[in-house]
N, C-alpha and C positions, 0 to 999 in steps of 0.2 A: 596696267602693266603687270600687276601681280597675278592675275588670271591666266595671262599668257606666259608667264615664267615657266611652268612645268612643261608646256608644249615646246617652248624654245629649247629646253634642255632635253627632252625626250626625243625629238625627231633626230638631232645629231648623234646622239647615243645609240639610237637603232641603226642608223647609217653605219656607225663604226662597228657595230656588233656583225652586221651583215657582211661587212668587208673582211672582219676577221674570220668569219666562217667560210667565205669563198677562198681566201688565202690557205685555210687549213685543209679544204677538200681538194684544192688544186695545187697551188704553189708550194703548200707546206707538206705534201706528201713525199715520202722517199721515192727517189728516182729508180731504185733497184728493189727487186724482190730478192731477199736473203734468206728465203726458206729453202733448206736443202733436202727435206723430207716429203715433199709434195710429189707424189707419184705421177700426178697428172701434168706436171710442168717440168721439174728438175730432171736433168739428165737426158732432155730431149734434144735432138739434133737440130731443131728449129728454134730453140730458146736461146735468147741473147743475154739473159741475166746472169749473174755471178755463177749460179750452179746449173746452168745449162750447158750443153756440149756442143754448141755450133762452132766453136773454134776447132775443137777436136775433130769434128766431122769434115771441116775444110782442110785440116792437116792430112786427114786421110786421102783426101782427093788428090791433094799435091804430093804426097808421099809415094803414090802408085799413079804417076801422070798418064801411063799408057793404059791403064785400066779403070773400069767403072767401079764406082761405090753406089750400089742399089740398095734401096730402104725396103724392108719388109714391114709394110704398114698395117696389114690387116691380119694375117695369121702365117705362122711359120710353115705349117704342113702343107700348105699350097703354094707359098711363094719361093721357098728355099729349094733349089734344084739339087739333084744328086750328081748330076754331070755338068762339067764346065767344058766347052768346046776350046776354050783358050788355054787349058792347062789346070793347075791347081787352083784353089778359091779359099776365101777365109770368111768365117762367121764372126761377127764381132757384137757383144752385148756390153753396154755400159749403163749401169743404173743400180739402185738399192737391191733389187731383188727381181727374179723373173718366175713366171708361172707357166708351166707346160702341161697340156693334157696329154693322153697316151700317144695321140697321132703326132703331135708336134715333137714329142720326146724321141720317137722312134725316127722321125725325119732328121732330127739334129745328130743323133748317135750314126745313123747310116751315113750321113754327109761326112763326119768325121772318119768313119772306119774305111771310106774309099780313098783316103789319102790327103784329105783336106784338114785345116786347122781352124780351131774355134777359141776365140779369146773371151773369157767371161771375166768382166771387171764388175764386182758386186760385193755387197757385204753379207750376202747369203746365198746359198746354192741350194736347189731342190734336192729333198732327200732321194726321189726316185732316179733322179739324174746320176747322182754320185754312186748310189747303190749299183747302178747299171755298168759302171766303169769297171767294177771288179778289181780294183787296184789301189784302193784308198785305205784300207785296213790292214795293220799288223797283227799277227797272232799274239796273244798274251792276254792280260787282264783287261785291256781295252778293247777287246774284239766284240764290239757292240753294234757296229754299223756306224753310218755317218750321223754325226750329232752336230753339224753345222760348224761354222768358224767361231772361233774365241775372240775376244775382244779386250783391249786395254785403254785406260782412260789417261789422256794426256792433252796438253795443248799444243804440242809440236811433235811432228813425226819426221824422221830422217830416213828416207828411202834410198836404197841401193840396189843396182842392177849388176849382176855378174856379167860383165861385158869384157872379154879380152884380159881378164884377171885384174881389172882396175875397179875397185869398189868406191866409186865416187858417191858422196852422199848428197841428197837433194831434199831440201827442207819444205815441208808442207805443214798446213795448219788450216784450222777452220775459223773463218771470221764471220762475224754478224755486225753489219754497218762499219766494216773496217775496224772492227775490235777484235782481236783474238780471244777465242773462246776454248774451254775444254770439249774434247771430242772423243767418242768411242772409236778407236781404230781397230778393224777387224785383222785377224791373221789366222794361218793354218795352224792347228794344233800339232806339236811334236810326235804325237802318237800315231800319225799317219805316214811317218818316214822310217822306214827300215830297209836293211840291205837287200832283202828278197823282194821288195816292192819297188816297181820303177817310177817312183814320183821323184822328180828331180827338182832341187832348188834352184831358183833363177834370181830371187831377189829377197831382200830382207827389210825388216821395219826395225828401226832403233838397234841394229846390228845382232839382235838375238831372236827376233821373232819372224817367221816366213810369212811374206804376203805375196810372193810370185813364185809360182811352180808350174812344171810342165808334165803331162801324163800321156803316154803313148796309148793310143786306142785304135787296133786294127792297123791301118796304114797311115794314120794320121795323128794329130796331137791335140790335146786339150790344155789350153793355158789358163791357169787360175791365177786371178789378180784380185786382192781383197781390198784395194783402196781405189774406188772409183772417182772419189773426190779429186784424184790427182789429174784426171782428165777433164775437169770443168773449165769454164771460161775463166774463173778466177786466177787459177794457176797457169793456164796455157798462156796468158798474157804476160807472164814472168819469163826471163830467159831460162831459169833453172827448171821450170816446169815443162817447157817445151823440149828441152834436152832430154828430160826424163821420160817423156811421151815418145819421142824418137827412139830411144833405147828400148822401150818395150815393143814398138812397131818393127823394130828390127828382127823379131821372132816370127813375123808374119811371112808367109811366102809371097812372091810377087804374082799379083793374079787379081781376079775380081773380088770385091770385098762386099759381104752382104750385112747390111746394118740392121739389127733387129729393134724395131720401134714398137712392135706390137705385143711384147710379152712382159712389160713393166708391171710390178706391183710393189708395194711398200715393204720395208724391212720387217716391219711388226708383223704383217701378214705371213710373211715367208718363214719367219722363226716359229710362229705358232704352228704353222703346217709342218715343219721339220721336227717337232717333238716326237721322238719315237718312243717305243716301249720303255726304253731305260730311264725315260723322264716322264713318267706318267700318262703315256700315251699321247698320240698326236690329236690336238683339239679340233682341227678342221677336217671335215668330211673328205673322203677320196673322191676321184672322178666319179660323177653319177651319169645315168643313161642320157640326161639332157644336155650334157656338155657340148657334144658335137652340134645339136640343133641350135643352141643359144650363141655358138660362135659364128653362125652364118646368119646374115640379115634377114634373108628371105625366109628361111627356115624358122627363125626366131619370131618374125612377124606372124607366120601362119600359126605357129604354137600359142602366141598371145591372143590372136583371133579365135582360136578354138576355146580357149579358157574363157574369153569374154562372151562368146555365144553360149557356152555351157552355163556361165553365171546368170545371163539373162534368162535362159530357159528355166532355171532353178528359181529365179527371182518371180517370175511371174506364175510358174507352176505352182509355187507354194502358196499362192492365195487360195481363199475358200471358194471352191467351185460348186455352183447349185446343180443339184441332181437334175438330169435330163428329163423334162416333163413330157410323158408320153402324148402321142397325138390321139384324142378321143373322137372316134368316129360317131357321126350323127346316129341317133337312135332310129331303127326302122321297125316298122311293124310287120313282121314276117308272115302273119296270119293272112295279110291280103295277098302276098306272093303265093302262099300255099293254096289259098282259095283260087287264084288265078290259074295255078299249075293244075290242080284238079278239074276245075272247070274247062280247061283246054283238053284235058285227056277225055273227058266225057263228052265234049263237043266234037273231038276228033272221031270218037267211037260212034257218034250219033246216038248217044244214050240219052235222049232228051228227057224221058221220063226221071231219070236219076236227077238231071239237073233241075228239073221242076220241083222235086222234093227237096233238094237242098236250098232252092230259093224259098220255099215256103217255111222251112226250118228257120232260115235268117230273119224272114218278115215276122214270124211269131217271136222270135228272140228279142227283136227290135220293139215289138209291141210291149212285151213284158218289161224291158228296160225303161221305155219311155212313159207308158201309161199305167203299168202295173196290172195289165190283164194277162192272166195266164191261160193259155190253150195248148193242149196236149195233142200229140198225134198217135193214133193208134199203132201200136209196134208192129202189126202185122200188116195192116191195110194202109198205114200211112195217112188216114183220113183224119182231119182235125174234129176234136170232140167240142162242139160249139152249140149253143141255144140261141133263140131269137132274142133274148135279153142282150146276148153279147154284141150283136150287131147295133143295137139301139145305144148301148152304153159307149161303144167305139166311136160311133158317130157323133155322140155328145162331146166326148173329150177331144177328138181330132177335128171336130168340125167339117168332117167329110161326109157327102151324102151316103145314107145307109145303103141305097141301091148299089152305088159304086163299090161298097165294101163287099156286099154280097156277090157282085160280079167276079171280084178277085178269087173267092172261094169257090165260085161255080167253075171258073176256068181251069183252077187247080184240081176239082174233083174229076173233071173230063180228062185231064192230062193223066192222072194215075189210073182212072178207069179204063181208058183205051190207050192204044199205042199212039202217043203224041207226035206230032210233026214239028219241024222247026219253026213254022209259023205259029202254032199254039204255044210253043215254049216262049216265043218272042212276045206274043200278045200278053202271057202271064206276066212277064217281066216289066212290060210297059205300064201294064195296070198297077203293079206294085210301085213303080216309079213315080207314077201320076198321083198315088196315094199319098207318097212321102212329100211331093212338092206341094200339095194342097194342105197336108196335116199341120196343125197349130201345136 
């Protein structure tokens, strides 16, 4: 029994531990995602979490029942039209911040200039966009260009909208797991408001800070709203939040609404990008030549493919390569070709005597190399200088009959003494060939 006791205790403990682990990973998890600063999920029109904008998107569709609400899901410069056949249209962005390249910026500005309205509800705005409006800065000590929204820290914000002179306050807060937390609330700095600039205040934060304003641009209007958290699911499920959203939507003209779901970036990235020269220079680089390519899937894949092929080329090219070994042709004895060519020329000219002389020279040269017997030809008569002892000596070393050797020299003497015929030349060659076949 004592040996089984650890086993009986260990097995139930292990089962309980596994059950707790399963509960923690499944049943013990939070049902909602309370992270508001996730650029990939927060403020998305398809997100039903506390800081998604699904309810506001549905509210837009119901607020303009006779008009469409179209989603710009890929890129603004291609999907946002400049003309609307049904009349005026609206562009709506709700999120932490947006990022435009030069093409998207030009398209949005042209869309507004032609009489349409754009609502930007964000905690930061692009430097290039605001500087293009040319109506955001008053002259004076602060004439340094756009330096982004200011912000104040508080746990509760009271928002008002200037509608028919009634300044009703709408309470908003930031919550994490249903617990109210402190929050940085953005606002538009007072330095951008003056008499000669057409920046109109439409709403305030805590009575003193501007969080909603309108700027005319061309024939249209730009609506700046610094509190996008007011349009999230968490607040639009409250009656006060829904009433505030409807008060903001009242400034949009009736017509088609284009919802920008393609330009979202985080507030931190946007504020780093918006740092101008008055605050130590902007940290992020400006638009580069590859911006257009990388925004289009097919062009981006083509660029990546080129980079990949170039990398593979460099990878294999960088290996040590052996020097190409030249092809060595087989050695050939050109002397035979030379002799054949000369013999062919002599034979063609029927110079049989010359051929006979050359044959004798080769015969004597072979005798010298093989047996060490030296025989010279007279330089003028080309007759060999031989004695009787030569024939007997050659017969001994070659084991060829002496009479056969003498016959070779006799045929040669006749060939150089008289004008030889082709037959005489052939007989001389055959005699020399027979000698070398028998010689030892």
